[in-house]
N, C-alpha and C positions, 0 to 999 in steps of 0.2 A: 394444273392451273385452270381455274374456271374462267369462262368468258365473262361472267358477271362478278368480277372481283376487282378491287382497286388496283392490284398488281398488274393485271392484264390490261385494263382499260387505260390507266394513267402512265404505266411504265413500259410494259412488254410490247404491246402492239405498236404504239408510236415509235419506239426505239427501233424495232425490227423494220418497219416501213422506211424510216429515214435512212438507216444504214444501207438497206437493200438498194434504194435508188441512188444513194451516194456512191456506192461501189459501181453501179452500172454507169453512172455519169462519168466516173473516172476511167471507164473502159475495162473494169474488172468483172466481166460478165460471168466467168466461171466462179470467181470469188463471191459474187452476189448469190449464186446458187448454193455454194458451200455455206455461206452465212445463213441463208434461209433454212437449209437442212439442219445446221447446228442449233439454230434458234428453235426449230421444231422439236429437236431432241431435248433441249432444255425445257421446253413447254411440257413435254411428256414426262420427263424425269421430275419435274417440280411436284407432281402429284405423288409419286412414289418412285424414288431412284432405283429401287430394287428391280423394277421391271423394265428399265431401259435396256439392259442386256438381252432380255427376251425379244424386244422389238428389233434390236440390231441383229440378233441371231436369225430371226425370222426373215429379215431383209436379205441377209447374206445367203442363206440357204435357198430362198426362192430365186434370187438373182442367178445363183449358180445353176439351178435346175432349168431356169429359163434360158440360160446360155447354152446348156446341153441340148435343149429342144430346138434352139435356133441354129446351132452350128454342127450338131452331131450328124455324121454321115451314116445313118443307120436305116435299117428297113422299118417298115410301118410298125411291126410288132414291137421292136425294141423301143421306138419313140413312145409307143403307147404305154409301155412299162415304166419309162422315165416319167411320163405324166402321172401315172398312177402312184408312183413313189412320191412325187411332189404333192399330190392331193392327200395321200396318206399322212405325210408330214404335217400339213396344215390342219387337217381334220383331227389328227391325233393331238396336236398342240392345243387346239381349241377344246377338244374333248377332255383332256387331262385337267386343264385349269378351270373349265366352266362346268363340266358334267361329272367329274370323278366322284364327288361326294353324293351327288344325286343317284348315281348308279350303285354306289356302295350302300346307301341307306335303303334303296329299294331291294337290293340283294339280301340285305339283313332281314328285311321285312318278309321277303318271299320264302327264304329257306331257314329262317331262324338263326342265322349266323350272327357274329358279333365283331365284324371287322371294324377297326377304328376309322373314323372319318379323317380326311386329310386336312380339313379346315383351310383350304387354299383361298387366298384373297384374289378375287377376279381382277386380272390385269386390265387396266383402263383401255378401252377401245379394241380389245382383242377380237371381238366378233366382227368388227368393221375392217381392220387391216388384214384379217385372215381371209374374209370373203373377197376383198379387193385383190389380194395376191392369187387366190384361186382363179379368179376371172382372168388375171394376167397370164397365168400358166396355160389355161385353156385357150386363150386367144393366141398365145405364142405357138402352141401346138397346131392350131388351125391356120397359122401363117398370117394372122391378123394383127399381130403386135411383135415388135422387135426392139430391144434396148441394148445398146453397146456400152453405155457408160454406167458404172456403179453409182456415181454421184447422182445422175439423172434418175436412176431407179429408186435410190434411197429418198430423193426428194418427192418423187411420185407417191411413194407409200406414206411418207411421214409429214407431208405438208400440213402444218398445224391447224388451219381452219377446218379441215375435214378429217383429221386423224382419229378423233376419239368417238365421234357419233355420226359420221357420214357427212355428205352423201357418199355412197359406194361408187367410186369413179373408175372409168376405164383409162388405160394407159393412153390410148389414141386420142382421147378427148382432153387430156391434160398436158402431155409433154410438148405438143406442138405450140402451146401457148407459152411455155417457159422458154422455148427457143426463138420465138418471134421477136425480132429486134424492135419492132414498134411498141411492144408491150414492156420494154425495159426502160421506157421513158416515163417521167412523172406526168400523169394525165389528170389535171385538176377535176374534170368532170367525173371521172371514175372514182376519185377520192371522195368527192362530195356525195356522189350517189351511194358509194359504199358506206360512208359514215352515216348517211340517212337511214339506210336499211339496217345497219348494225344497231343504231340507237333505237329504231323501231322494235327490233327483236329484243333488245335489252329491256325496254319498257314492258313488252309482253310478258317477259319472264318475271321481273321483280315486282311489277305493279298488278299484274292480272293472274298469271299462273300460280304464283306462290300464295296469293290470297285464296284462290279456290282450293289450293292444296291443304289449307288449314281445315276447311270444312270436310273435305274428302277424308282426311286423316281422322277427324273426329268420328265420322260415320263408320269407316272401315275398321279402325284400330282401337278407338277409345270407348265408344258407346257399347254397352252390353246388349242393347236391343234398340230397334228403331221403329218409329211409327210410319204410316203410309207416306206422309209428306216428307219426313226425314229421309226415308229410303230413296225417294226420287231426287231430293236435293243432294244426297250423298252421291248417287250415281252420276247425275248431271254435273256436279261439281268436279268429279274426277274426269269426266269426258271433256270438260272445258279446261281443266288443269293440263291434261295431256295434250290437248289441241294447242293451247297457247304456249306450253313448254316446248313442244317439238317444233312448232312453227317459229318460236323465238330462236332456238338453236339453229334452225335452217337459215333464218334471216341473218343471224350474226355470222354464220360461216360464209354465206354468200357475200355479205358486206365486207368482212375482213379480207377475203380473197380478192374482191374487186379493187381494194386499195392497192393491191399488187398487179392490177390489170389482168387478173385471172378470173375467168368465168366458170363457176361451178354449176353442174347441172341442177335444175329445179328438183326439189325433193318433196315439196309440200304445196298443194294448190287447192285450197278451200274444199277439203274432203267432205265436210259436213253438208255441202250443197249437193252431194251425189244423190241421184234418184235410182241407183241400183248398186248392189254390192260390187259388181264388176267395175263400175265407174268409181266407187270409193277407192278401190285398190289402184286405180289409175291416177288418183289424186293424193293418196296417203303413202308416205315413205316410197316415193316413186322409184328411186334407184334400187331399193330392196326388191320391189315388185319386178323390176327389170332383171335383177340377178336371178330371182326364183324362176322367172319365165325362161330366161336364156340358158341357165346352167343346171336347172333341175327339171322343170316341166317339159321343155322341148327335148332334151336328151332322153327322158323317159318315154317319149313318143308323142307328146303333146296331144293334138286332136286328129292325128293322121290315121288312126285306125278306128276301131268300133267305139260307139258311145260309152260302153262299159269301160273300155280302156281309158277313154278321155276322163271319165268321172274318177277312175282310180288314180290317174296321174294328178288330177286336181287335188284329191284328198292327200296323197303322199306329199305333194309340194307344200301344202299348207300345214300339215303335221310337222314337217321339217321347219317351216317358217315359225310355227308356234314354239317349237323347242329351241330355235335359234334365239328367241327373245328371252328365254330364261329356263333354268334347270328346275322345272317343277311341273307337276301334272296339271295345274291350273292353266299354265301356258300351253301345254299340249292340247288341253280341251278347248281353249280359246282358238287355237289353230284349227282344230277339228270343226268347231262351229262355223268358222269362216269358209273352210273347205266345203262343208255341207251347204252353206248358203250359196256358194258359187255353183255347186252342182244343181241346186234347185233353180237358181236363176237361169242357168243354161237350158234346163229342161223346160222351164216356163217360156223362154223365148222361142223354143221350137214349136210351142203350141200356137204362137202367133197372136196371143191375147195381150192387149195393151191395157194399162191402167192409167188413170189421170196422173199427171206429174206430182200433184200434191200428195196423193195416196202412195205413189211409189217412193217419194221422199220420206213420208211418215214411216212406212214399213222399214226402209233402209236405215234411217237414223235410229229408230227404236231398237232394231236388231243390234246395230253397232254399239249403242249405249249399254244394252243389257250384256253384250259379250264383253265389254270393257270391265264389267264387274269381276269376271274370272281373271282377267289380265291384271287387275289391281289387287285382288284379295290375297292376303298372305296364306290363308288356309281355306279349305272347302267350307268350313263353318262360317267364316267371314262372308264368303260369297253367298251362301244360303241365307244368312242373316239379312243382307241387303236385298236380295231378290224376293224373299218372303215379305219384307216390308213394302217393296214396290208393288207386289200383288195384293196388298191389303190384308195379308194373313196374320199380321202382327198388330192389327187394330188401327183404326183411323182416329187420330187425335188432333184436334185443332187448338190454336192458341186460346188461352183463357179469356183474352179480351174480346173474343167473338161469341162467347157464351150467351151474352144478353141478346144477340141478334139471331143466333142459330141454335139456341137451346133446344128447340123442338127435335133436332137431329139426334138427340140422346136416345130417343125411342128406336132409332135405326142402328144403334150400337156405337154412335160417335161419342167420344168423350172430349173433355177440354182440360188443358194443363198449361202451366207456364214452363219456361226454361227449355222449350223445344230447340233442337240443334244447339244445345248448350247456351241458350239465350240469344242466338243469332238467326233465328228462323226468318224474320222479316228481311234482314239485311241480305242473307244468303239467297233467299227466294227471289228478291228483287235483282240481285246481281246475276243470277242464273238467267232470268228473263231478259235482262238488258243485253247480256253478252251472247245469248242465243240469237237475238235479233241482229247483233253486230256480225256474227260469223255467217249469217245467212244473207245479209243485205249489203254489207260494206265491201268495197274492193279489197282484194287481198294484197299482201305486201309485194308480191312479184309484179302485180299490175301497177301498184304505186311506184315501184322502182323504175319500171319501163316508161312511165309517164312523168318521171321526176324532172323538174327544171330548177336549177340552182337560182336562188333569189332570196329576197328578204323574208318572204313568207316561209319558205322551206327551211331557211336558217333559224328563224324564230321557233318553228315547230321542233326542229332538231335540238336546239338548246334547251327548250322547256322540258322535253322528254328526257334529255340527258341529265339535267339537274335533278328532276324528280326521281329518276331511277337511281342516281348516285346517292341521293339522300336516303334511299330505301335499302342500300346495300348492307346495312347493319344486320339484316336477316338473310345473308347469303346462303343459298342452297344449291346443290348440284342439279344438273339437268336430269330428267327422268331416264333418258336414253343412255346416260352414262352407266346405268345398271345393267344394260343388255349387251 
């Protein structure tokens, strides 16, 4: 079920909220958790019921292993092997469903074999609930988490606002909230605040992200070649599509959870305002960055040894991060680019040379924008097509309407044509300019949520955005991070 669908907005979410608080009001606190757990399973199965047993099986196995780690009276070596078995199960499950065809196709290419691909459909959210349970097992092994109730554990893993695309949450930051008696009461301010940020996210998705998606799809997938301006509009359109799409999901997840008085961790905080690549990763997919740091980078040794080892650990972490996003070499290369950028950033800071903020931002954003090309491209050829155009290697072509004013540029190799960006050049260029200003200057949704005050103005804004968004749901599309 999609957050941006009639079924979810008008039926599922309000029904689950009302029944949840109704059960709590009647004193059925355990029943309210069971209801929320079952509703989350229905939410997951609505997409494809075939994969619900996979989710349930993963929950049962990880709960059992977590129980062994918590209660087993073994020596350190045996507990370590139990943890390794749990990690192997989760990584194996993720590897089979997400990477099996990737490895088979690469093996066929490398040795000339002809093994048949499995053509497995990627289970929704498997990357997220697998990482979440890996963190739980490691935390349990360290003595930082313990769960005695299977119902509580199942709810922790499958709570529907964060089930399919994050944030990647820790057990200790969630279950205390579900047990807090004060959070089992209907709190009007939380409902109003949650509805506000939910609708704000919905508007970002259906009114902004999906619009930029049309232009990005044309440039990456439809156009056989791109001109200089088309290349930049294509890349910036995707950068803005991904920004507003992921921001929208993060807002809607936080908003839906807040209606249950549950606070999810912030996962997105104006990343395009970053003035360094390190700051970017402190603002973009913040819970994934936390996971990569705590469960990959630090266990590898972090920055505790030589500079060479630190750089190696950064590269390994981001190669894994790139592969986590998708089974393709373009994703691996995207991870490599970000790892390399972080290495360069760290080395530069050691030099003690500072740059003006505007220049630091310009370098950071243009790197991120160019790297997104590999993240979005279906093939290497598509990525090269866009990057060649951005570099001006595919020619500079201006709208035909400018020929009478800039005709002298023809002697410099500039040509003029109509139907640039499939006839949407001016509209797309203006939209890119306007929304780049918005993401760089306007307060983000988390800041708006924190300063929210219920009143006639906020009610009017919420209603207007809700109506406009619902009227646009005829072109419903899934969130981009559902594919990862």
